[in-house]
N, CA, C, O and the ligand as a Tripos MOL2 file, in Angstrom:
@<TRIPOS>MOLECULE
protein
  273   271    69     0     0
PROTEIN
NO_CHARGES

@<TRIPOS>ATOM
      1 N          -0.8310   10.6460    5.6710 N.3       1 MET1
      2 CA          0.3370   11.4980    5.4270 C.3       1 MET1
      3 C           0.9280   11.7860    6.8500 C.2       1 MET1
      4 O           0.2220   11.8050    7.8580 O.2       1 MET1
      5 N           2.1250   11.9810    6.8520 N.am      2 ILE2
      6 CA          2.8000   12.1820    8.2240 C.3       2 ILE2
      7 C           2.7230   13.7580    8.4380 C.2       2 ILE2
      8 O           3.0120   14.5960    7.5840 O.2       2 ILE2
      9 N           2.3050   13.9950    9.6650 N.am      3 PHE3
     10 CA          2.1860   15.4880   10.0470 C.3       3 PHE3
     11 C           3.1250   15.7420   11.2340 C.2       3 PHE3
     12 O           3.0850   15.0420   12.2460 O.2       3 PHE3
     13 N           3.9540   16.7480   11.0740 N.am      4 GLY4
     14 CA          4.8610   17.0520   12.0970 C.3       4 GLY4
     15 C           6.0040   16.0880   12.1020 C.2       4 GLY4
     16 O           6.5370   15.7070   11.0590 O.2       4 GLY4
     17 N           6.3780   15.6940   13.3190 N.am      5 LYS5
     18 CA          7.5510   14.8380   13.3850 C.3       5 LYS5
     19 C           7.3050   13.6050   14.2200 C.2       5 LYS5
     20 O           6.6030   13.6400   15.2310 O.2       5 LYS5
     21 N           7.8920   12.5290   13.7830 N.am      6 ILE6
     22 CA          7.8690   11.2580   14.4890 C.3       6 ILE6
     23 C           9.2080   10.8310   14.7410 C.2       6 ILE6
     24 O           9.9810   10.5700   13.8190 O.2       6 ILE6
     25 N           9.5390   10.7440   16.0330 N.am      7 GLU7
     26 CA         10.8500   10.2910   16.4300 C.3       7 GLU7
     27 C          11.0150    8.7990   16.1630 C.2       7 GLU7
     28 O          10.0210    8.0920   15.9990 O.2       7 GLU7
     29 N          12.1930    8.3330   16.1180 N.am      8 LYS8
     30 CA         12.5280    6.9440   15.9420 C.3       8 LYS8
     31 C          11.9740    6.2770   17.1620 C.2       8 LYS8
     32 O          12.1270    6.7810   18.2750 O.2       8 LYS8
     33 N          11.3080    5.1100   16.9660 N.am      9 ASN9
     34 CA         10.7740    4.2950   18.0730 C.3       9 ASN9
     35 C           9.6080    4.9760   18.8690 C.2       9 ASN9
     36 O           9.2100    4.4840   19.9250 O.2       9 ASN9
     37 N           9.0980    6.0560   18.3690 N.am     10 GLU10
     38 CA          8.0490    6.7870   19.0720 C.3      10 GLU10
     39 C           6.7450    6.1530   18.6780 C.2      10 GLU10
     40 O           6.5850    5.5990   17.5900 O.2      10 GLU10
     41 N           5.8100    6.2560   19.6160 N.am     11 LYS11
     42 CA          4.4450    5.7550   19.3460 C.3      11 LYS11
     43 C           3.7630    6.6830   18.3090 C.2      11 LYS11
     44 O           3.8010    7.9090   18.4150 O.2      11 LYS11
     45 N           3.1740    6.0700   17.3610 N.am     12 ILE12
     46 CA          2.5140    6.8490   16.3450 C.3      12 ILE12
     47 C           0.9640    7.0810   16.6490 C.2      12 ILE12
     48 O           0.2320    6.1390   16.9550 O.2      12 ILE12
     49 N           0.5620    8.2540   16.5550 N.am     13 ILE13
     50 CA         -0.8630    8.5890   16.7510 C.3      13 ILE13
     51 C          -1.4990    8.8040   15.4330 C.2      13 ILE13
     52 O          -1.0180    9.6350   14.6630 O.2      13 ILE13
     53 N          -2.5370    8.1200   15.1220 N.am     14 LYS14
     54 CA         -3.3000    8.3480   13.9060 C.3      14 LYS14
     55 C          -4.5420    9.1270   14.1730 C.2      14 LYS14
     56 O          -5.2820    8.8160   15.1060 O.2      14 LYS14
     57 N          -4.7980   10.1500   13.3670 N.am     15 PHE15
     58 CA         -6.0060   10.9530   13.5670 C.3      15 PHE15
     59 C          -6.4890   11.4000   12.1660 C.2      15 PHE15
     60 O          -5.8020   11.3130   11.1490 O.2      15 PHE15
     61 N          -7.7170   11.8770   12.2270 N.am     16 ASN16
     62 CA         -8.3600   12.3320   10.9720 C.3      16 ASN16
     63 C          -8.8030   13.7980   11.1310 C.2      16 ASN16
     64 O          -9.4440   14.1810   12.1100 O.2      16 ASN16
     65 N          -8.4400   14.5690   10.1510 N.am     17 VAL17
     66 CA         -8.9320   15.9720   10.1020 C.3      17 VAL17
     67 C          -9.5450   16.1350    8.6920 C.2      17 VAL17
     68 O          -9.0980   15.5380    7.7130 O.2      17 VAL17
     69 N         -10.6140   16.9920    8.6510 N.am     18 GLU18
     70 CA        -11.1810   17.2940    7.4100 C.3      18 GLU18
     71 C         -10.4730   18.5080    6.8990 C.2      18 GLU18
     72 O         -10.5600   19.5840    7.4910 O.2      18 GLU18
     73 N          -9.7620   18.3460    5.7920 N.am     19 ILE19
     74 CA         -9.0280   19.5130    5.2740 C.3      19 ILE19
     75 C          -9.7760   19.8590    3.9340 C.2      19 ILE19
     76 O         -10.3250   19.0010    3.2430 O.2      19 ILE19
     77 N          -9.7420   21.1570    3.6470 N.am     20 GLN20
     78 CA        -10.4080   21.7370    2.4990 C.3      20 GLN20
     79 C          -9.3820   22.4850    1.7170 C.2      20 GLN20
     80 O          -8.5920   23.2670    2.2460 O.2      20 GLN20
     81 N          -9.4170   22.2100    0.3820 N.am     21 CYS21
     82 CA         -8.5490   22.9940   -0.5040 C.3      21 CYS21
     83 C          -8.8990   24.4480   -0.4860 C.2      21 CYS21
     84 O         -10.0640   24.8020   -0.6690 O.2      21 CYS21
     85 N          -7.9130   25.3200   -0.2670 N.am     22 VAL22
     86 CA         -8.1700   26.7520   -0.1840 C.3      22 VAL22
     87 C          -8.4340   27.3740   -1.5320 C.2      22 VAL22
     88 O          -8.8910   28.5160   -1.5900 O.2      22 VAL22
     89 N          -8.1710   26.6840   -2.6040 N.am     23 ASN23
     90 CA         -8.4000   27.1220   -3.9730 C.3      23 ASN23
     91 C          -9.7430   26.6620   -4.5250 C.2      23 ASN23
     92 O         -10.5240   27.5070   -4.9620 O.2      23 ASN23
     93 N         -10.0470   25.3890   -4.5270 N.am     24 CYS24
     94 CA        -11.2760   24.9230   -5.1310 C.3      24 CYS24
     95 C         -12.3350   24.4520   -4.1280 C.2      24 CYS24
     96 O         -13.4190   24.0070   -4.5030 O.2      24 CYS24
     97 N         -11.9850   24.5650   -2.8460 N.am     25 TYR25
     98 CA        -12.8480   24.2020   -1.7380 C.3      25 TYR25
     99 C         -13.2700   22.7590   -1.6920 C.2      25 TYR25
    100 O         -14.2430   22.4160   -1.0200 O.2      25 TYR25
    101 N         -12.5530   21.9040   -2.3970 N.am     26 LYS26
    102 CA        -12.8520   20.5600   -2.3340 C.3      26 LYS26
    103 C         -12.3990   19.9730   -0.9320 C.2      26 LYS26
    104 O         -11.3100   20.2600   -0.4350 O.2      26 LYS26
    105 N         -13.2660   19.1770   -0.3700 N.am     27 LYS27
    106 CA        -12.9230   18.6500    0.9500 C.3      27 LYS27
    107 C         -12.1690   17.2650    0.7940 C.2      27 LYS27
    108 O         -12.5350   16.4010   -0.0020 O.2      27 LYS27
    109 N         -11.1880   17.1580    1.5530 N.am     28 VAL28
    110 CA        -10.3720   15.9170    1.4930 C.3      28 VAL28
    111 C         -10.2870   15.3940    2.8750 C.2      28 VAL28
    112 O          -9.9540   16.1180    3.8130 O.2      28 VAL28
    113 N         -10.5920   14.1150    3.0100 N.am     29 PRO29
    114 CA        -10.4190   13.4280    4.3230 C.3      29 PRO29
    115 C          -8.9770   13.2850    4.5480 C.2      29 PRO29
    116 O          -8.2510   12.7680    3.7000 O.2      29 PRO29
    117 N          -8.5450   13.7280    5.6670 N.am     30 GLY30
    118 CA         -7.1440   13.7190    5.9450 C.3      30 GLY30
    119 C          -6.8010   12.5860    6.9640 C.2      30 GLY30
    120 O          -7.0630   12.7470    8.1560 O.2      30 GLY30
    121 N          -6.2770   11.5590    6.5540 N.am     31 GLY31
    122 CA         -5.7580   10.4640    7.4350 C.3      31 GLY31
    123 C          -4.3040   10.8220    7.8300 C.2      31 GLY31
    124 O          -3.3990   10.6000    7.0260 O.2      31 GLY31
    125 N          -4.0590   11.3460    8.9910 N.am     32 MET32
    126 CA         -2.7500   11.7750    9.3300 C.3      32 MET32
    127 C          -2.1100   10.9460   10.4110 C.2      32 MET32
    128 O          -2.7640   10.1990   11.1390 O.2      32 MET32
    129 N          -0.8290   11.1020   10.4870 N.am     33 LYS33
    130 CA         -0.0370   10.4230   11.5490 C.3      33 LYS33
    131 C           0.8880   11.3950   12.1720 C.2      33 LYS33
    132 O           1.4080   12.2830   11.4970 O.2      33 LYS33
    133 N           1.1090   11.2550   13.4390 N.am     34 SER34
    134 CA          2.0070   12.0880   14.1760 C.3      34 SER34
    135 C           2.6140   11.3510   15.3270 C.2      34 SER34
    136 O           2.0970   10.3270   15.7720 O.2      34 SER34
    137 N           3.7140   11.8740   15.8100 N.am     35 GLY35
    138 CA          4.3770   11.2590   16.9950 C.3      35 GLY35
    139 C           3.6290   11.6480   18.2370 C.2      35 GLY35
    140 O           2.9820   12.6920   18.3030 O.2      35 GLY35
    141 N           3.7360   10.7620   19.2440 N.am     36 GLU36
    142 CA          2.9770   10.9380   20.4880 C.3      36 GLU36
    143 C           3.3390   12.1890   21.2500 C.2      36 GLU36
    144 O           2.4700   12.8350   21.8360 O.2      36 GLU36
    145 N           4.6030   12.5380   21.2500 N.am     37 THR37
    146 CA          5.0030   13.7070   22.0400 C.3      37 THR37
    147 C           4.6620   15.0180   21.4250 C.2      37 THR37
    148 O           4.6200   16.0390   22.1100 O.2      37 THR37
    149 N           4.4110   15.0120   20.1090 N.am     38 TYR38
    150 CA          4.1310   16.1870   19.3490 C.3      38 TYR38
    151 C           2.5970   16.4030   19.2630 C.2      38 TYR38
    152 O           2.0960   17.5270   19.2420 O.2      38 TYR38
    153 N           1.9230   15.3070   19.2160 N.am     39 PHE39
    154 CA          0.4770   15.2630   19.0060 C.3      39 PHE39
    155 C          -0.3340   16.1020   20.0940 C.2      39 PHE39
    156 O          -0.1630   15.9180   21.2990 O.2      39 PHE39
    157 N          -1.1720   16.9760   19.6110 N.am     40 ASN40
    158 CA         -2.0050   17.8760   20.5040 C.3      40 ASN40
    159 C          -1.3170   18.8220   21.3940 C.2      40 ASN40
    160 O          -1.9120   19.3150   22.3530 O.2      40 ASN40
    161 N          -0.0990   19.0980   21.1240 N.am     41 THR41
    162 CA          0.6370   20.1730   21.7810 C.3      41 THR41
    163 C           0.1940   21.5620   21.1300 C.2      41 THR41
    164 O          -0.4710   21.6080   20.0950 O.2      41 THR41
    165 N           0.5860   22.5890   21.7680 N.am     42 GLN42
    166 CA          0.2440   23.9080   21.2900 C.3      42 GLN42
    167 C           0.8470   24.1100   19.8450 C.2      42 GLN42
    168 O           0.2110   24.6140   18.9200 O.2      42 GLN42
    169 N           2.0770   23.6840   19.7640 N.am     43 GLU43
    170 CA          2.7460   23.7440   18.5040 C.3      43 GLU43
    171 C           2.0020   22.9550   17.4090 C.2      43 GLU43
    172 O           1.8220   23.4160   16.2820 O.2      43 GLU43
    173 N           1.6000   21.7990   17.7860 N.am     44 PHE44
    174 CA          0.8270   20.9120   16.9120 C.3      44 PHE44
    175 C          -0.4260   21.5970   16.4010 C.2      44 PHE44
    176 O          -0.6970   21.5870   15.2000 O.2      44 PHE44
    177 N          -1.1830   22.1860   17.2950 N.am     45 ASN45
    178 CA         -2.4470   22.8920   16.9820 C.3      45 ASN45
    179 C          -2.1630   24.0880   16.0540 C.2      45 ASN45
    180 O          -2.9320   24.3550   15.1300 O.2      45 ASN45
    181 N          -1.0680   24.7950   16.3030 N.am     46 LYS46
    182 CA         -0.7360   25.9630   15.5110 C.3      46 LYS46
    183 C          -0.4200   25.5060   14.1340 C.2      46 LYS46
    184 O          -0.9110   26.0900   13.1680 O.2      46 LYS46
    185 N           0.4000   24.4590   13.9920 N.am     47 ASP47
    186 CA          0.8890   23.9120   12.7150 C.3      47 ASP47
    187 C          -0.2990   23.4150   11.9000 C.2      47 ASP47
    188 O          -0.4080   23.6000   10.6870 O.2      47 ASP47
    189 N          -1.1710   22.7760   12.6520 N.am     48 LEU48
    190 CA         -2.3520   22.2560   11.9440 C.3      48 LEU48
    191 C          -3.2720   23.3420   11.3700 C.2      48 LEU48
    192 O          -3.7780   23.2210   10.2540 O.2      48 LEU48
    193 N          -3.4630   24.3470   12.1160 N.am     49 GLU49
    194 CA         -4.2520   25.5460   11.6410 C.3      49 GLU49
    195 C          -3.5490   26.1390   10.3580 C.2      49 GLU49
    196 O          -4.2050   26.4950    9.3780 O.2      49 GLU49
    197 N          -2.2340   26.2190   10.4220 N.am     50 GLU50
    198 CA         -1.4820   26.8470    9.3460 C.3      50 GLU50
    199 C          -1.5590   25.9040    8.1480 C.2      50 GLU50
    200 O          -1.7030   26.3420    7.0060 O.2      50 GLU50
    201 N          -1.4660   24.6720    8.4100 N.am     51 PHE51
    202 CA         -1.5870   23.6330    7.3160 C.3      51 PHE51
    203 C          -2.9110   23.7420    6.6170 C.2      51 PHE51
    204 O          -2.9770   23.7110    5.3880 O.2      51 PHE51
    205 N          -4.0090   23.8740    7.4170 N.am     52 LYS52
    206 CA         -5.3470   23.9570    6.8510 C.3      52 LYS52
    207 C          -5.6060   25.1540    5.9910 C.2      52 LYS52
    208 O          -6.3380   25.1240    5.0030 O.2      52 LYS52
    209 N          -4.9110   26.2990    6.4570 N.am     53 LYS53
    210 CA         -4.9970   27.5760    5.8050 C.3      53 LYS53
    211 C          -4.3530   27.6300    4.4140 C.2      53 LYS53
    212 O          -4.7390   28.4210    3.5540 O.2      53 LYS53
    213 N          -3.3710   26.7720    4.2340 N.am     54 THR54
    214 CA         -2.5480   26.7940    2.9980 C.3      54 THR54
    215 C          -2.7260   25.5020    2.0980 C.2      54 THR54
    216 O          -2.0660   25.2930    1.0810 O.2      54 THR54
    217 N          -3.6530   24.7060    2.5780 N.am     55 TYR55
    218 CA         -3.7310   23.3950    1.8750 C.3      55 TYR55
    219 C          -4.2530   23.5000    0.4570 C.2      55 TYR55
    220 O          -5.2620   24.1530    0.1870 O.2      55 TYR55
    221 N          -3.5140   22.8180   -0.4700 N.am     56 HIS56
    222 CA         -4.0350   22.6960   -1.8290 C.3      56 HIS56
    223 C          -4.1960   21.2230   -2.1370 C.2      56 HIS56
    224 O          -3.3150   20.4310   -1.8030 O.2      56 HIS56
    225 N          -5.3060   20.8250   -2.7710 N.am     57 CYS57
    226 CA         -5.4520   19.4070   -3.1550 C.3      57 CYS57
    227 C          -4.4990   19.1320   -4.3240 C.2      57 CYS57
    228 O          -3.8850   20.0210   -4.9140 O.2      57 CYS57
    229 N          -4.4300   17.8480   -4.6030 N.am     58 GLY58
    230 CA         -3.4950   17.3940   -5.6050 C.3      58 GLY58
    231 C          -3.7250   18.0460   -6.9790 C.2      58 GLY58
    232 O          -2.7590   18.3580   -7.6740 O.2      58 GLY58
    233 N          -4.9670   18.2520   -7.3730 N.am     59 ILE59
    234 CA         -5.3120   18.8060   -8.6330 C.3      59 ILE59
    235 C          -4.8110   20.2870   -8.6900 C.2      59 ILE59
    236 O          -4.1790   20.6770   -9.6720 O.2      59 ILE59
    237 N          -5.0800   21.0710   -7.6870 N.am     60 CYS60
    238 CA         -4.6660   22.4850   -7.7220 C.3      60 CYS60
    239 C          -3.2200   22.6250   -7.6270 C.2      60 CYS60
    240 O          -2.6250   23.5420   -8.1940 O.2      60 CYS60
    241 N          -2.5900   21.6570   -6.8610 N.am     61 ARG61
    242 CA         -1.1220   21.6700   -6.8130 C.3      61 ARG61
    243 C          -0.4900   21.4150   -8.1810 C.2      61 ARG61
    244 O           0.5400   21.9960   -8.5250 O.2      61 ARG61
    245 N          -1.1070   20.5680   -8.9220 N.am     62 ASP62
    246 CA         -0.5750   20.2700  -10.2860 C.3      62 ASP62
    247 C          -0.7930   21.4440  -11.2130 C.2      62 ASP62
    248 O           0.0860   21.7580  -12.0160 O.2      62 ASP62
    249 N          -1.9100   22.0880  -11.1320 N.am     63 LYS63
    250 CA         -2.1900   23.2170  -11.9120 C.3      63 LYS63
    251 C          -1.1980   24.2940  -11.6610 C.2      63 LYS63
    252 O          -0.6930   24.9330  -12.5830 O.2      63 LYS63
    253 N          -0.9050   24.5030  -10.3340 N.am     64 LYS64
    254 CA          0.0320   25.5580   -9.9770 C.3      64 LYS64
    255 C           1.4340   25.2990  -10.5120 C.2      64 LYS64
    256 O           2.1710   26.2140  -10.8790 O.2      64 LYS64
    257 N           1.7730   23.9990  -10.5400 N.am     65 ARG65
    258 CA          3.0500   23.6120  -10.9830 C.3      65 ARG65
    259 C           3.2450   23.9120  -12.4760 C.2      65 ARG65
    260 O           4.3200   24.3200  -12.9140 O.2      65 ARG65
    261 N           2.1690   23.6950  -13.2380 N.am     66 VAL66
    262 CA          2.1680   23.9740  -14.7610 C.3      66 VAL66
    263 C           2.2550   25.4780  -14.9140 C.2      66 VAL66
    264 O           3.0290   25.9480  -15.7480 O.2      66 VAL66
    265 N           1.4850   26.2740  -14.1380 N.am     67 ARG67
    266 CA          1.5140   27.7050  -14.3120 C.3      67 ARG67
    267 C           2.8410   28.3650  -13.9790 C.2      67 ARG67
    268 O           3.2990   29.2920  -14.6470 O.2      67 ARG67
    269 N           3.4320   27.8460  -12.9220 N.am     68 ASP68
    270 CA          4.6990   28.3070  -12.5190 C.3      68 ASP68
    271 C           5.8060   28.0330  -13.4850 C.2      68 ASP68
    272 O           6.9540   28.3950  -13.2280 O.2      68 ASP68
    273 ZN         -8.1680   22.1860   -5.0740 Zn       69 ZN69
@<TRIPOS>BOND
     1     1     2 1
     2     2     3 1
     3     3     4 2
     4     3     5 am
     5     5     6 1
     6     6     7 1
     7     7     8 2
     8     7     9 am
     9     9    10 1
    10    10    11 1
    11    11    12 2
    12    11    13 am
    13    13    14 1
    14    14    15 1
    15    15    16 2
    16    15    17 am
    17    17    18 1
    18    18    19 1
    19    19    20 2
    20    19    21 am
    21    21    22 1
    22    22    23 1
    23    23    24 2
    24    23    25 am
    25    25    26 1
    26    26    27 1
    27    27    28 2
    28    27    29 am
    29    29    30 1
    30    30    31 1
    31    31    32 2
    32    31    33 am
    33    33    34 1
    34    34    35 1
    35    35    36 2
    36    35    37 am
    37    37    38 1
    38    38    39 1
    39    39    40 2
    40    39    41 am
    41    41    42 1
    42    42    43 1
    43    43    44 2
    44    43    45 am
    45    45    46 1
    46    46    47 1
    47    47    48 2
    48    47    49 am
    49    49    50 1
    50    50    51 1
    51    51    52 2
    52    51    53 am
    53    53    54 1
    54    54    55 1
    55    55    56 2
    56    55    57 am
    57    57    58 1
    58    58    59 1
    59    59    60 2
    60    59    61 am
    61    61    62 1
    62    62    63 1
    63    63    64 2
    64    63    65 am
    65    65    66 1
    66    66    67 1
    67    67    68 2
    68    67    69 am
    69    69    70 1
    70    70    71 1
    71    71    72 2
    72    71    73 am
    73    73    74 1
    74    74    75 1
    75    75    76 2
    76    75    77 am
    77    77    78 1
    78    78    79 1
    79    79    80 2
    80    79    81 am
    81    81    82 1
    82    82    83 1
    83    83    84 2
    84    83    85 am
    85    85    86 1
    86    86    87 1
    87    87    88 2
    88    87    89 am
    89    89    90 1
    90    90    91 1
    91    91    92 2
    92    91    93 am
    93    93    94 1
    94    94    95 1
    95    95    96 2
    96    95    97 am
    97    97    98 1
    98    98    99 1
    99    99   100 2
   100    99   101 am
   101   101   102 1
   102   102   103 1
   103   103   104 2
   104   103   105 am
   105   105   106 1
   106   106   107 1
   107   107   108 2
   108   107   109 am
   109   109   110 1
   110   110   111 1
   111   111   112 2
   112   111   113 am
   113   113   114 1
   114   114   115 1
   115   115   116 2
   116   115   117 am
   117   117   118 1
   118   118   119 1
   119   119   120 2
   120   119   121 am
   121   121   122 1
   122   122   123 1
   123   123   124 2
   124   123   125 am
   125   125   126 1
   126   126   127 1
   127   127   128 2
   128   127   129 am
   129   129   130 1
   130   130   131 1
   131   131   132 2
   132   131   133 am
   133   133   134 1
   134   134   135 1
   135   135   136 2
   136   135   137 am
   137   137   138 1
   138   138   139 1
   139   139   140 2
   140   139   141 am
   141   141   142 1
   142   142   143 1
   143   143   144 2
   144   143   145 am
   145   145   146 1
   146   146   147 1
   147   147   148 2
   148   147   149 am
   149   149   150 1
   150   150   151 1
   151   151   152 2
   152   151   153 am
   153   153   154 1
   154   154   155 1
   155   155   156 2
   156   155   157 am
   157   157   158 1
   158   158   159 1
   159   159   160 2
   160   159   161 am
   161   161   162 1
   162   162   163 1
   163   163   164 2
   164   163   165 am
   165   165   166 1
   166   166   167 1
   167   167   168 2
   168   167   169 am
   169   169   170 1
   170   170   171 1
   171   171   172 2
   172   171   173 am
   173   173   174 1
   174   174   175 1
   175   175   176 2
   176   175   177 am
   177   177   178 1
   178   178   179 1
   179   179   180 2
   180   179   181 am
   181   181   182 1
   182   182   183 1
   183   183   184 2
   184   183   185 am
   185   185   186 1
   186   186   187 1
   187   187   188 2
   188   187   189 am
   189   189   190 1
   190   190   191 1
   191   191   192 2
   192   191   193 am
   193   193   194 1
   194   194   195 1
   195   195   196 2
   196   195   197 am
   197   197   198 1
   198   198   199 1
   199   199   200 2
   200   199   201 am
   201   201   202 1
   202   202   203 1
   203   203   204 2
   204   203   205 am
   205   205   206 1
   206   206   207 1
   207   207   208 2
   208   207   209 am
   209   209   210 1
   210   210   211 1
   211   211   212 2
   212   211   213 am
   213   213   214 1
   214   214   215 1
   215   215   216 2
   216   215   217 am
   217   217   218 1
   218   218   219 1
   219   219   220 2
   220   219   221 am
   221   221   222 1
   222   222   223 1
   223   223   224 2
   224   223   225 am
   225   225   226 1
   226   226   227 1
   227   227   228 2
   228   227   229 am
   229   229   230 1
   230   230   231 1
   231   231   232 2
   232   231   233 am
   233   233   234 1
   234   234   235 1
   235   235   236 2
   236   235   237 am
   237   237   238 1
   238   238   239 1
   239   239   240 2
   240   239   241 am
   241   241   242 1
   242   242   243 1
   243   243   244 2
   244   243   245 am
   245   245   246 1
   246   246   247 1
   247   247   248 2
   248   247   249 am
   249   249   250 1
   250   250   251 1
   251   251   252 2
   252   251   253 am
   253   253   254 1
   254   254   255 1
   255   255   256 2
   256   255   257 am
   257   257   258 1
   258   258   259 1
   259   259   260 2
   260   259   261 am
   261   261   262 1
   262   262   263 1
   263   263   264 2
   264   263   265 am
   265   265   266 1
   266   266   267 1
   267   267   268 2
   268   267   269 am
   269   269   270 1
   270   270   271 1
   271   271   272 2
@<TRIPOS>SUBSTRUCTURE
     1 MET1         2 RESIDUE 1 A MET
     2 ILE2         6 RESIDUE 1 A ILE
     3 PHE3        10 RESIDUE 1 A PHE
     4 GLY4        14 RESIDUE 1 A GLY
     5 LYS5        18 RESIDUE 1 A LYS
     6 ILE6        22 RESIDUE 1 A ILE
     7 GLU7        26 RESIDUE 1 A GLU
     8 LYS8        30 RESIDUE 1 A LYS
     9 ASN9        34 RESIDUE 1 A ASN
    10 GLU10       38 RESIDUE 1 A GLU
    11 LYS11       42 RESIDUE 1 A LYS
    12 ILE12       46 RESIDUE 1 A ILE
    13 ILE13       50 RESIDUE 1 A ILE
    14 LYS14       54 RESIDUE 1 A LYS
    15 PHE15       58 RESIDUE 1 A PHE
    16 ASN16       62 RESIDUE 1 A ASN
    17 VAL17       66 RESIDUE 1 A VAL
    18 GLU18       70 RESIDUE 1 A GLU
    19 ILE19       74 RESIDUE 1 A ILE
    20 GLN20       78 RESIDUE 1 A GLN
    21 CYS21       82 RESIDUE 1 A CYS
    22 VAL22       86 RESIDUE 1 A VAL
    23 ASN23       90 RESIDUE 1 A ASN
    24 CYS24       94 RESIDUE 1 A CYS
    25 TYR25       98 RESIDUE 1 A TYR
    26 LYS26      102 RESIDUE 1 A LYS
    27 LYS27      106 RESIDUE 1 A LYS
    28 VAL28      110 RESIDUE 1 A VAL
    29 PRO29      114 RESIDUE 1 A PRO
    30 GLY30      118 RESIDUE 1 A GLY
    31 GLY31      122 RESIDUE 1 A GLY
    32 MET32      126 RESIDUE 1 A MET
    33 LYS33      130 RESIDUE 1 A LYS
    34 SER34      134 RESIDUE 1 A SER
    35 GLY35      138 RESIDUE 1 A GLY
    36 GLU36      142 RESIDUE 1 A GLU
    37 THR37      146 RESIDUE 1 A THR
    38 TYR38      150 RESIDUE 1 A TYR
    39 PHE39      154 RESIDUE 1 A PHE
    40 ASN40      158 RESIDUE 1 A ASN
    41 THR41      162 RESIDUE 1 A THR
    42 GLN42      166 RESIDUE 1 A GLN
    43 GLU43      170 RESIDUE 1 A GLU
    44 PHE44      174 RESIDUE 1 A PHE
    45 ASN45      178 RESIDUE 1 A ASN
    46 LYS46      182 RESIDUE 1 A LYS
    47 ASP47      186 RESIDUE 1 A ASP
    48 LEU48      190 RESIDUE 1 A LEU
    49 GLU49      194 RESIDUE 1 A GLU
    50 GLU50      198 RESIDUE 1 A GLU
    51 PHE51      202 RESIDUE 1 A PHE
    52 LYS52      206 RESIDUE 1 A LYS
    53 LYS53      210 RESIDUE 1 A LYS
    54 THR54      214 RESIDUE 1 A THR
    55 TYR55      218 RESIDUE 1 A TYR
    56 HIS56      222 RESIDUE 1 A HIS
    57 CYS57      226 RESIDUE 1 A CYS
    58 GLY58      230 RESIDUE 1 A GLY
    59 ILE59      234 RESIDUE 1 A ILE
    60 CYS60      238 RESIDUE 1 A CYS
    61 ARG61      242 RESIDUE 1 A ARG
    62 ASP62      246 RESIDUE 1 A ASP
    63 LYS63      250 RESIDUE 1 A LYS
    64 LYS64      254 RESIDUE 1 A LYS
    65 ARG65      258 RESIDUE 1 A ARG
    66 VAL66      262 RESIDUE 1 A VAL
    67 ARG67      266 RESIDUE 1 A ARG
    68 ASP68      270 RESIDUE 1 A ASP
    69 ZN69       273 GROUP 0 **** ****
Protein backbone atom coordinates (compact mmCIF):
# COMPACT_ATOMS: atom_id res chain seq x y z
CA MET A 1 0.00 0.00 0.00
CA ILE A 2 1.15 3.49 -0.67
CA PHE A 3 2.02 5.52 2.38
CA GLY A 4 2.27 9.28 2.23
CA LYS A 5 3.02 10.76 -1.09
CA ILE A 6 5.01 9.79 -4.10
CA GLU A 7 5.81 12.47 -6.58
CA LYS A 8 5.82 11.77 -10.25
CA ASN A 9 9.14 10.28 -11.35
CA GLU A 10 10.28 10.03 -7.76
CA LYS A 11 12.24 7.07 -6.52
CA ILE A 12 10.02 4.71 -4.57
CA ILE A 13 11.17 3.31 -1.24
CA LYS A 14 9.68 0.01 -0.17
CA PHE A 15 9.56 -0.81 3.49
CA ASN A 16 7.85 -3.13 5.91
CA VAL A 17 6.15 -2.27 9.15
CA GLU A 18 4.27 -4.56 11.43
CA ILE A 19 0.87 -3.05 11.94
CA GLN A 20 -1.65 -4.29 14.42
CA CYS A 21 -5.37 -3.79 14.25
CA VAL A 22 -6.44 -1.56 17.14
CA ASN A 23 -9.74 -3.40 17.42
CA CYS A 24 -8.96 -7.15 17.25
CA TYR A 25 -5.16 -6.95 17.69
CA LYS A 26 -4.56 -9.01 14.62
CA LYS A 27 -1.08 -8.41 13.26
CA VAL A 28 -0.77 -7.53 9.65
CA PRO A 29 2.49 -7.44 7.76
CA GLY A 30 2.57 -4.09 6.09
CA GLY A 31 4.36 -3.89 2.80
CA MET A 32 4.43 -0.18 2.17
CA LYS A 33 5.73 2.20 -0.44
CA SER A 34 6.68 5.79 -0.08
CA GLY A 35 8.47 8.49 -2.01
CA GLU A 36 12.17 9.06 -1.36
CA THR A 37 11.88 12.66 -0.19
CA TYR A 38 9.11 11.86 2.27
CA PHE A 39 10.52 8.60 3.60
CA ASN A 40 11.95 8.76 7.14
CA THR A 41 11.32 12.45 7.62
CA GLN A 42 9.85 13.77 10.85
CA GLU A 43 6.50 14.11 9.15
CA PHE A 44 6.75 10.57 7.89
CA ASN A 45 7.42 9.17 11.36
CA LYS A 46 4.58 11.16 12.84
CA ASP A 47 2.17 10.01 10.16
CA LEU A 48 3.27 6.43 10.60
CA GLU A 49 2.65 6.55 14.35
CA GLU A 50 -0.76 8.04 13.72
CA PHE A 51 -1.49 5.40 11.11
CA LYS A 52 -0.56 2.58 13.49
CA LYS A 53 -2.72 4.05 16.25
CA THR A 54 -5.84 4.06 14.10
CA TYR A 55 -5.30 1.04 11.91
CA HIS A 56 -8.19 -1.37 11.38
CA CYS A 57 -7.75 -4.63 9.52
CA GLY A 58 -10.04 -5.42 6.60
CA ILE A 59 -12.40 -7.51 8.69
CA CYS A 60 -12.95 -4.84 11.34
CA ARG A 61 -13.32 -2.21 8.68
CA ASP A 62 -16.09 -4.25 7.06
CA LYS A 63 -17.83 -4.76 10.37
CA LYS A 64 -17.70 -1.05 11.06
CA ARG A 65 -19.17 -0.31 7.68
CA VAL A 66 -22.15 -2.61 8.37
CA ARG A 67 -22.72 -1.12 11.81
CA ASP A 68 -22.59 2.44 10.57
ZN1 LIG B 1 -9.27 -6.19 13.19
